[in-house]
N, C-alpha and C positions, 0 to 999 in steps of 0.2 A: 503494500499499500504505500503510495506517495504522500509525503508530508507537505506537499506544497499546495493541495487545493485541487478543485476541479478546474477544467481548462477554462479558458475565459473566451469571449466572443472576439474574432479578429477585429481590428480597427479598419475602418476604411477612409479613403480620403477621395471627395470627388468621383467616386464610381472606382477607383483604382485600389485593391487592397494592398496590404502591406507586402505580401509576397511578390506581387508585381514590381513594387516600386524597388524592393530588394534586389529582385533578379536585374533590373535595368541599370542599378548602381555598380553591380558586380560585373555586369558587361562592359560598362565603362570603365571601371577599376582594372579589369583584365588586359583591356586595350590600351590603357594607358601603361602598364606595366610591360606590355608587348613592344610598344613603340619607344618607349624608354630605353629598354634593354637592347632593341635592336639597333638604335642609333649609336648608344654608348659602345656596343660590342664593336663596330667597325671603327671604332676611334682608338682603342687600347687593347692591351693583352688582358684577357677575361680568364680568371681562375675558376674552375668548375669541380666541383666535390660533393661530399656526401656528409651529413650529419645525423647521430642517432644516440640516444639516452633514454633516461627515464622522465615522466612528468608526475607530478605531484598536483593533480586537479581537484577543483572544488567548485560548487555553486554557492555564490555569494549574493547577499541582498537583505534588505529589512524583512523581507518576507518569507526568507528560506530560513526553516526550522529544523535542528537536529541531524543535520547533514554535515559529514566530516569530509575531508580530502581522502582521495584513493591514489594508489599508485600504478602506474601504467607505463607506456613508453611512447616514444615517437620516433619517425625517420623522415630524412629530406635529402633532397638534391638542392644545391645551391650553385649561383655563378656570382662571382666577386669582380666588379667592373671598377677600375680605378678612375677617380676623377681628377683630383690634383693633391699635391703633397701626401699627405696622410689619410687623406679622405677617399671613401669609395662607397658604392652602391651594391646592395646585395639582395636580388630578388631570390625567391626561394618556393619550392613546391614540396609541401609537408603533410604528412600522414600522422595525426595526432589522436590518441586516444585519451577521452576526457570524460568527466562526469563527477560523481560524488558517491558517498557511501552514508548509510544510516546503521549503527547499532545500537543505538540508546532505547528505543521502542519496539519490542516485539522482535521478530526474525530480522536477521540482516538483509537490508535491502541496498541495491546498488543501482546507480543510474550510470548506463554505459554510452556514452555519446563519441562516436566516430566522426571526426572532421578531416576535410581536406583543406589545410590553410595555405594561403598565398601571403605571405610578408614581403614587405618590401623596406628594407632597412638602409639607414645611412651609417657608416662605420667610420670612426676614428681609430688610427692604430699608431702607437707609439714605438720608437726604435727599440725599447726594452721587451718588444713583443705582447706587451699588454693592449687591449682594446675594448672599445665601447660602442654600442649601437643602439639605436632607437629607430622607431618607424610604424606605420600602420600595417595592419594584417587584416585580411578577408578570409572568413572561413565558410565552407559549405558542409553542412551537415550530411555525412553518408547515410547514417542510420542512427536509431535511438532504441535502446533496449532497457528494460528493468529486470534486475534479476533478485528474487525473492527466495531465499534458500535454494532450492533446485529448480526453481519454475523461472521460465525466461519469457517475457513478454514484450511484443513489439510496441514501443509507444513514440513511434514517428509522429504521429499527430497531436502530441503533446509539446512539440518544440519547433522553433520556427527554423526553417532551412538556412537562414544565413546569420552570421555573427560576425560584427565588426569589434577589433581589438586594438589596443595599442602595446607595444612591445618594448620592454627596456632590456638591455643586456650587457654582459662584460665577458672577457675570456681572457685566454693567454696563450700564445703560440709557443708550444714546447719545441717544435722543429720547423723547418720551411714548410712542411706539409701536415703536420698534425698540431691540435689544439684542443684545448678544454674550454668549455663555456657554460655560463648561467644566464638564464632568462626567465624574465617574468611577463606573461600575457595577461593583461586585464580586459575583461570585455566592457565594452562601452554601451552596448546594446542589450536589450531583453531578449534572451534566447529561448523563453519557453511561453507556452499558451495557458499558463497557470495566473490566478489572481497575483497583482503586486508585480515587483521587478525581481528578475533573477537573470544573473550575468555569470559568465565563466571567469574563472581566475585561474591560471596554469603556471607553475613553474616548471622549469625543464634545466636538467643539468646532463651534460653528455660530453661526446667527443666529435669533432670536425676533422675530415681528411681532405685535402687537395688532391685530386686525381690526376689534374695536369693544368697547363696553360695553354690558351687558344687566341690566335688573333682573327 
């Protein structure tokens, strides 16, 4: 049983529902990412690599009760494009397992939210190997499930298909190819159709590895 309450009625705006507006925003955002990356990729050497590690994910908000963070994982591919001096732009395509769990009342309940995230981060890297990064992230909900003991229920209709987040991160390059990083992805939009406001909050810690450099 969810502690978030019954789903709410989707909002509308001049005949256009929230899902349609979110889809239009997603299309424009992805087009901007592709255009920006294509332009910059032709101007500089692009580093391509992979990232993977653990997530500590939760659902937060004044109307979320009794839910704790859950441990899961993420995997991503990235392209790092130099801009000038120590600054670069890093778009990614990322699979992230998110959600939350409740073990306070009755049987343990887990909300499993699987996202395809597309962050676009600005990065500053020092000569000592330390770096900081920040930027927007748009997430597409692949599926949503609720696990209550051994029973698994599809709850796609209880969660909205898109999530806009802001990312803060820092890391350290151990070698020219490998590094370790820490990120916090804070949801800026309501991701559920339950009463009140429910947002994603996800910590990521993992490794990044550069596969090669292309021009």
